[in-house]
C-alpha positions as CSV (number, residue, x, y, z in Angstrom):
1,M,27.0,20.1,68.0
2,T,26.2,16.6,66.7
3,T,22.6,16.9,68.0
4,I,22.1,20.3,66.3
5,A,23.5,19.0,63.0
6,L,21.1,16.0,63.1
7,R,18.1,18.3,63.9
8,M,19.1,20.6,61.0
9,R,19.4,17.6,58.7
10,S,16.0,16.3,59.7
11,S,14.3,19.7,59.5
12,R,11.8,19.9,56.6
13,H,12.5,23.6,56.3
14,L,16.2,23.2,55.7
15,P,16.0,22.7,51.9
16,V,13.8,25.7,51.6
17,L,16.2,27.9,53.6
18,A,19.2,26.5,51.8
19,G,17.5,27.2,48.4
20,A,16.6,30.7,49.4
21,A,20.1,31.4,50.5
22,C,21.5,30.0,47.2
23,T,19.0,32.3,45.4
24,L,20.3,35.3,47.1
25,V,23.9,34.3,46.2
26,L,22.9,33.9,42.6
27,L,21.3,37.3,42.6
28,L,24.5,38.9,43.9
29,V,26.6,37.0,41.4
30,G,24.3,38.0,38.6
31,S,24.5,41.7,39.6
32,L,28.3,41.5,39.1
33,Y,27.8,40.6,35.5
34,S,24.9,43.0,34.8
35,R,23.6,46.1,36.6
36,N,20.1,45.4,35.5
37,F,20.1,41.9,37.1
38,L,18.5,43.3,40.3
39,S,16.1,45.7,38.6
40,P,12.3,45.1,39.3
41,E,11.6,44.8,35.6
42,Y,14.3,42.1,35.0
43,L,13.2,40.2,38.1
44,L,9.6,40.2,36.9
45,L,10.8,38.9,33.6
46,Q,12.6,36.1,35.3
47,L,9.5,35.2,37.3
48,Q,7.5,35.2,34.1
49,I,10.0,32.8,32.5
50,A,10.0,30.7,35.8
51,S,6.2,30.3,35.6
52,F,6.6,27.9,32.6
53,L,9.0,25.7,34.5
54,G,7.0,26.1,37.7
55,I,3.8,24.7,36.2
56,I,5.7,21.7,34.8
57,A,7.5,21.2,38.1
58,T,4.1,21.1,39.9
59,G,3.1,18.0,38.0
60,A,6.6,16.5,38.2
61,M,6.5,16.9,42.0
62,L,3.3,14.9,42.3
63,V,4.9,12.0,40.4
64,I,8.2,12.2,42.4
65,L,6.3,12.2,45.7
66,L,4.9,8.8,44.6
67,G,8.5,7.6,44.1
68,G,8.2,7.7,40.3
69,I,9.6,9.8,37.5
70,D,8.0,11.2,34.4
71,L,10.3,11.2,31.4
72,S,7.5,12.1,29.0
73,V,7.6,15.8,29.9
74,P,9.4,17.1,26.7
75,W,6.9,15.9,24.2
76,L,3.8,16.4,26.4
77,V,4.8,20.1,26.5
78,T,5.0,20.0,22.7
79,V,1.7,18.2,22.4
80,G,0.0,20.8,24.5
81,G,1.5,23.7,22.5
82,M,0.9,22.2,19.0
83,M,-2.6,20.9,19.7
84,S,-3.8,24.2,21.1
85,A,-2.5,26.1,18.1
86,A,-3.9,23.4,15.7
87,A,-7.4,23.6,17.3
88,A,-7.6,27.3,16.5
89,G,-7.0,26.4,12.8
90,W,-9.3,23.4,12.7
91,W,-12.5,25.1,14.0
92,H,-11.8,28.7,12.9
93,G,-14.3,30.9,14.8
94,Q,-14.8,28.5,17.7
95,G,-11.3,27.3,17.7
96,A,-9.9,30.3,19.5
97,A,-12.3,29.6,22.4
98,I,-11.4,26.0,22.9
99,A,-7.7,26.1,21.9
100,I,-6.4,26.4,25.5
101,P,-8.5,23.7,27.1
102,F,-8.1,21.4,24.1
103,G,-4.3,21.5,24.4
104,I,-4.4,20.8,28.1
105,L,-6.9,18.0,27.5
106,C,-4.5,16.3,25.1
107,G,-1.8,16.4,27.7
108,A,-4.1,15.0,30.4
109,L,-5.1,12.1,28.0
110,L,-1.5,11.2,27.5
111,G,-1.0,11.5,31.3
112,L,-3.9,9.1,31.7
113,L,-2.1,6.5,29.5
114,N,1.0,7.0,31.6
115,G,-1.0,6.4,34.8
116,I,-2.7,3.3,33.4
117,G,0.7,1.9,32.4
118,V,2.3,2.6,35.8
119,A,-0.6,2.0,38.1
120,Y,-2.4,-0.9,36.4
121,L,0.1,-2.6,34.1
122,R,2.8,-2.1,36.8
123,V,5.5,-1.0,34.4
124,P,8.2,1.1,36.0
125,S,7.4,4.8,35.6
126,M,10.8,5.6,34.1
127,I,10.3,3.0,31.3
128,F,6.7,3.6,30.5
129,T,6.9,7.4,30.4
130,L,10.0,7.2,28.3
131,G,8.0,5.1,25.8
132,M,5.1,7.5,26.0
133,N,7.5,10.3,25.2
134,A,8.4,8.5,22.0
135,V,4.7,7.9,21.2
136,A,3.9,11.6,21.6
137,Q,6.9,12.5,19.4
138,G,5.6,10.2,16.7
139,L,2.1,11.6,16.9
140,I,3.4,15.1,16.5
141,V,5.5,14.1,13.5
142,V,2.4,12.5,11.9
143,H,0.4,15.7,12.6
144,T,3.0,18.0,11.1
145,G,4.2,15.7,8.3
146,G,7.7,16.3,9.6
147,F,7.6,20.0,8.9
148,A,7.2,23.0,11.0
149,P,3.5,23.6,11.8
150,Q,1.7,26.5,10.2
151,D,-0.7,27.1,13.1
152,R,0.0,30.1,15.3
153,A,-1.0,31.0,18.8
154,T,-4.4,32.7,19.4
155,P,-4.6,36.2,20.8
156,A,-5.9,34.7,24.1
157,M,-2.9,32.4,24.4
158,H,-0.5,35.3,23.6
159,L,-2.3,37.5,26.2
160,V,-2.1,34.8,29.0
161,A,1.6,34.2,28.3
162,T,2.9,37.7,27.8
163,G,0.2,40.2,29.1
164,R,0.1,42.0,32.4
165,S,-3.5,42.5,33.2
166,F,-3.3,43.1,37.0
167,L,-1.0,45.6,38.7
168,G,1.7,45.0,36.1
169,I,2.2,41.4,37.2
170,P,2.8,38.9,34.3
171,N,-0.3,36.9,33.5
172,A,1.8,33.7,33.3
173,L,2.9,34.3,36.8
174,L,-0.7,34.6,38.0
175,V,-1.5,31.3,36.2
176,W,1.4,29.6,38.1
177,A,0.1,31.2,41.3
178,V,-3.3,29.6,40.7
179,V,-1.8,26.2,39.8
180,G,0.4,26.4,42.9
181,A,-2.5,27.3,45.2
182,G,-4.4,24.3,43.8
183,A,-1.4,22.1,44.4
184,L,-1.0,23.3,48.0
185,F,-4.7,22.7,48.7
186,L,-4.6,19.3,47.1
187,L,-1.5,18.2,49.0
188,H,-2.3,19.6,52.5
189,R,-6.1,19.9,52.7
190,T,-7.4,16.8,51.0
191,A,-7.4,13.0,51.6
192,F,-5.9,12.7,48.2
193,G,-2.8,14.7,49.2
194,R,-2.3,12.6,52.3
195,A,-2.7,9.5,50.1
196,V,0.0,10.7,47.8
197,Y,2.5,11.0,50.6
198,A,1.5,7.6,52.0
199,V,2.0,5.9,48.7
200,G,5.4,7.5,48.3
201,N,6.5,6.4,51.8
202,R,5.4,2.8,51.3
203,E,2.9,1.8,48.7
204,R,2.1,-1.6,50.2
205,A,1.4,-0.2,53.6
206,A,-0.8,2.4,52.1
207,Y,-2.8,-0.2,50.2
208,L,-3.3,-2.3,53.3
209,S,-4.5,0.7,55.1
210,G,-7.4,1.1,52.6
211,I,-5.9,3.7,50.2
212,A,-6.8,3.2,46.5
213,T,-3.1,3.4,45.5
214,R,-3.7,2.7,41.8
215,R,-6.3,5.5,41.6
216,V,-4.0,7.9,43.4
217,T,-1.1,7.1,41.0
218,L,-3.4,7.4,38.0
219,L,-4.6,10.9,39.0
220,C,-1.1,12.1,39.7
221,F,0.0,11.2,36.2
222,V,-3.1,12.8,34.7
223,I,-2.4,16.1,36.6
224,A,1.3,15.9,35.6
225,G,0.3,15.5,31.9
226,A,-2.1,18.4,32.1
227,C,0.5,20.6,33.8
228,S,3.1,19.9,31.1
229,A,0.5,20.6,28.3
230,A,-0.5,23.8,30.0
231,A,3.1,25.0,30.1
232,G,3.2,24.1,26.4
233,V,0.2,26.3,25.7
234,L,1.9,29.2,27.6
235,L,5.1,28.7,25.7
236,T,3.2,28.8,22.4
237,G,1.6,32.0,23.4
238,Y,4.9,33.4,24.5
239,S,6.7,32.6,21.2
240,T,3.5,33.1,19.2
241,K,4.0,29.8,17.5
242,A,4.4,26.1,18.4
243,Y,7.5,24.2,17.3
244,Q,8.7,20.7,17.5
245,A,10.8,19.7,20.5
246,M,9.8,22.9,22.3
247,G,9.8,21.0,25.6
248,D,13.2,19.4,25.4
249,A,14.8,22.1,27.5
250,Y,12.5,21.4,30.5
251,Q,13.0,17.7,31.4
252,L,16.1,18.0,33.6
253,P,15.4,21.5,35.0
254,A,11.9,20.3,36.2
255,I,13.4,17.4,38.1
256,A,16.3,19.5,39.4
257,A,13.9,22.2,40.6
258,V,11.8,19.6,42.5
259,V,14.8,17.9,44.2
260,L,16.5,21.2,44.9
261,G,13.4,22.2,46.8
262,G,13.8,19.2,49.1
263,T,11.4,16.7,47.7
264,H,12.9,13.2,48.1
265,I,13.4,11.7,44.7
266,L,12.5,8.3,46.1
267,G,9.1,9.7,47.2
268,G,7.1,10.3,50.4
269,R,8.4,13.7,51.5
270,G,8.5,17.2,50.1
271,S,6.8,20.6,50.2
272,Y,5.5,22.7,47.4
273,L,7.1,25.9,48.8
274,G,10.5,24.1,48.4
275,T,9.6,23.4,44.7
276,V,8.8,27.1,44.2
277,V,12.2,28.0,45.6
278,G,13.8,25.4,43.4
279,V,12.1,26.7,40.3
280,V,13.3,30.3,41.0
281,L,16.8,29.0,41.8
282,V,17.0,27.0,38.5
283,T,15.7,29.9,36.5
284,L,18.2,32.3,37.9
285,L,21.0,29.7,37.3
286,Q,19.8,29.4,33.7
287,S,19.9,33.2,33.4
288,I,23.5,33.5,34.8
289,L,24.7,30.6,32.6
290,S,23.2,32.4,29.6
291,V,25.0,35.6,30.6
292,M,28.2,33.7,31.0
293,Q,27.6,32.2,27.5
294,I,27.7,28.6,28.8
295,P,26.5,26.2,26.0
296,E,23.4,24.1,26.5
297,M,25.6,21.0,27.0
298,G,27.2,22.6,30.0
299,R,23.8,23.5,31.5
300,Q,22.5,19.9,31.2
301,V,25.7,18.7,32.9
302,A,25.0,21.2,35.8
303,Y,21.4,19.9,36.2
304,G,22.6,16.3,36.2
305,L,25.2,17.0,38.8
306,V,22.5,18.7,41.0
307,I,20.3,15.6,40.8
308,I,23.2,13.2,41.6
309,A,24.2,15.4,44.5
310,M,20.7,15.4,45.9
311,L,20.4,11.7,45.5
312,L,23.7,11.2,47.5
313,V,22.5,13.6,50.2
314,Y,19.1,11.8,50.5
315,G,20.7,8.4,50.6
316,R,23.0,9.5,53.5
317,G,20.0,11.0,55.3
318,R,18.1,7.7,55.0
319,R,21.0,5.7,56.5
320,H,21.3,8.1,59.4
321,A,17.6,8.0,60.0
322,A,17.8,4.2,60.1
């Protein structure tokens, strides 16, 4: 029995299976509160909502695989949404065409600054990204003058976020599928993906083996910034308008989704499939907490407890492995 327990603990598929089981339990619990909880239309709506978090979690996973943490997510999401909407107003006719890539580019540039600070200036990721979050917040306040922005989402942004152009599947879900496929290819079919895992396991050993560790770290933060901004673009299209602090609700859920999916928060191990399961699980948990009318403070406490619990489990696993 002890051998079986150790094998299960060491299995990479265990977090995915556990997350899937918890998802089924949440679906059953939700059906007790509402008969529509298991309807195809409602489930598609939940997947559409999950796509916003899923895109953010994709970038967050890359940073966590390095053994870092990105606390600039809230205002990078806001920057992506506001800058995409602003671009449409600045350039009128051509603005609608460049709004989406412009918003994503702004997030990637801030992610580049994060990467420079962490990889080359050697500032701890938690500290530098928290500072960058404050910088992004200040830039947005300067841009808006402290008031709600007047720019609205373009028709293309609204279509991508809310439309269903293929077999009734939400376009936002298709975007997440494309981003996820890119992440899977990057992590498991490229030298860059292998380098990410190597840096997360032991950066010094990866450096001595010839891996450009600083460049890998820099690229991960750039991708994370672009993912956060892309989610902000989708959220702007979903609500038809950007607003300040639109990304505040995604910081802890993104981290919780990644660690729930089995990615070690100290880096070096994790699967994207697990992150997908974690995103769906967190989205369903949010839905049930909303149905139960749990206040936002209670939800944040729940996410924090999840992260602490996973840290404790991971720490025990490391001691047993040693």
